[in-house]
MITORVO-972962 format. One line per field, with one value per residue (C-alpha): residue number from 1; x, y, z. Coordinates in pm, 1 decimal. Each point is the difference from the previous one (the first is absolute). Example, Ala and Ser with C-alpha at 12.3 -4.5 7.8 and 13.67 -1.06 7.14 Angstrom:
2
i c(1 2)
xx c(1230.0 137.0)
yy c(-450.0 344.0)
zz c(780.0 -66.0)
end
This chain:
130
i c(1 2 3 4 5 6 7 8 9 10 11 12 13 14 15 16 17 18 19 20 21 22 23 24 25 26 27 28 29 30 31 32 33 34 35 36 37 38 39 40 41 42 43 44 45 46 47 48 49 50 51 52 53 54 55 56 57 58 59 60 61 62 63 64 65 66 67 68 69 70 71 72 73 74 75 76 77 78 79 80 81 82 83 84 85 86 87 88 89 90 91 92 93 94 95 96 97 98 99 100 101 102 103 104 105 106 107 108 109 110 111 112 113 114 115 116 117 118 119 120 121 122 123 124 125 126 127 128 129 130)
xx c(1123.6 -128.0 -248.6 -188.9 -139.0 -253.3 -87.2 -240.8 -363.0 -312.2 -291.9 38.0 -234.9 -91.4 250.2 278.7 333.6 142.1 331.6 52.7 343.6 143.5 325.6 195.9 63.9 285.9 147.8 75.6 -296.0 228.0 51.4 -369.1 -263.5 -296.6 -366.9 -312.7 -338.8 -335.0 -303.6 -359.5 -228.9 -140.4 241.1 330.5 319.8 77.8 351.1 70.3 364.3 340.1 353.0 322.3 275.7 199.9 -302.9 42.0 -312.5 -351.9 -330.5 -344.1 -356.3 -190.4 -247.0 267.5 229.6 43.3 -121.1 218.0 377.7 252.5 323.0 269.3 291.2 255.4 215.9 -287.0 -103.4 -357.7 -248.9 -288.6 -344.8 -123.6 -359.3 -130.3 -357.8 -144.3 -339.5 -257.9 88.0 356.0 -131.4 171.0 268.8 332.5 287.7 358.6 167.2 328.2 81.3 269.5 90.1 202.8 -127.4 -361.9 -126.1 181.7 -135.3 -362.1 -188.0 -225.2 -84.6 142.0 -148.6 -67.9 127.1 349.7 59.9 126.4 46.8 -279.6 -44.4 -264.2 -250.0 -117.2 -356.6 -71.6 -348.8 -104.7 -291.2 -165.9)
yy c(1420.1 -278.6 108.5 -269.1 51.0 -238.0 -69.3 -223.8 -73.5 124.2 -180.9 -372.6 -288.6 -305.9 -278.4 225.2 59.0 323.2 130.1 292.0 140.9 175.8 190.6 236.7 349.1 68.0 -268.3 -350.7 -228.1 -298.9 93.8 -32.0 -263.3 82.0 -86.2 44.8 99.1 78.7 191.9 29.1 280.8 -55.2 -277.1 -26.1 -9.0 -365.5 -141.1 -229.4 -102.1 103.7 -83.0 33.6 229.9 -289.3 -167.6 -321.1 36.0 65.9 -4.2 4.3 24.3 -323.3 173.6 80.1 -299.3 -154.7 305.1 277.9 15.1 253.6 -28.7 253.2 107.1 175.8 74.6 205.8 132.7 -119.6 -231.9 -128.2 -125.8 -244.0 -117.4 -287.2 -92.6 330.2 -4.0 270.4 4.2 101.4 347.0 231.2 261.2 -175.6 132.9 -101.8 72.4 -42.0 -13.4 202.1 -299.9 -279.3 -357.8 106.2 -248.0 -287.8 92.1 6.2 -320.3 49.5 265.4 350.2 221.1 359.7 149.6 -143.3 184.8 355.0 95.9 -19.7 30.0 231.3 -276.6 -142.0 -73.3 -341.0 -54.4 -343.7 -15.8 -264.2)
zz c(628.6 -218.9 -263.8 -183.7 -347.6 -147.0 -360.3 -183.5 72.4 -174.3 -157.9 -58.3 -72.4 196.9 -55.7 -119.6 168.2 132.6 124.2 235.2 71.5 300.7 -24.0 217.5 -128.0 240.5 222.7 -116.6 52.0 44.3 365.0 85.5 33.6 -221.1 28.2 -206.6 139.1 -151.2 112.0 -114.1 113.3 344.7 90.9 179.3 -200.0 -57.6 14.0 -294.9 -18.7 122.6 -106.8 189.9 -123.2 -136.8 -150.1 196.6 212.7 -119.1 183.5 -156.2 112.8 -50.2 -228.7 -259.7 11.3 -339.8 -194.8 137.5 -9.5 122.2 -195.8 64.0 -214.1 215.3 -301.6 -141.3 340.5 -44.0 163.1 -206.3 81.5 -260.8 2.9 -207.8 -82.3 116.1 169.8 57.8 367.8 -84.5 -81.5 247.3 48.6 36.8 207.2 41.6 330.3 182.4 369.7 168.5 214.9 -162.9 -10.1 36.0 -257.1 166.5 340.1 -109.6 63.2 -299.6 -257.7 49.0 266.2 -94.4 324.5 -50.8 -326.5 -8.2 -363.2 -254.8 -371.2 -141.2 -70.4 -331.4 -99.4 -148.2 -138.6 -118.9 -240.8 -214.1)
end
C-alpha cells in the first residue's frame, strides 16, 4: 500500500516562498497521480492542484493559479508543492494525496476532489505571518 510522507512547512512570512515535498516510503510514486489539498479549522479540505503520473497533465484551482505549482521528479520519487508570494490566507494544514485509480487527475474537470483520493500524507502545517 502506498504510504506518503510529507516534509517542509512551518512558519513563513507574507510574500515569501515555500516548498513542500511528498514522497513515498514504499512503492514508487511514479505510478500514481498526486494532488495537494489544504484545510483550515472549520472548513472543508480544499483541492489545490493535481498532476498526472507522467507529469503531462496538471489541474489547479482558480484561487491558486499563478502562485502554486506542482512539479514532480519521478527519478527522485517526489512531488513538490511550491508556493510563491505567500498570503495570510494560505495558512492551513497541507496534504498530499494519491488515488488508487489511474488517470484520476486527467478525468477531473477542475481541481482535485477529496473523495477520489485514497492515500494521504500526514499533513503539514503552514503558518503565514507578517
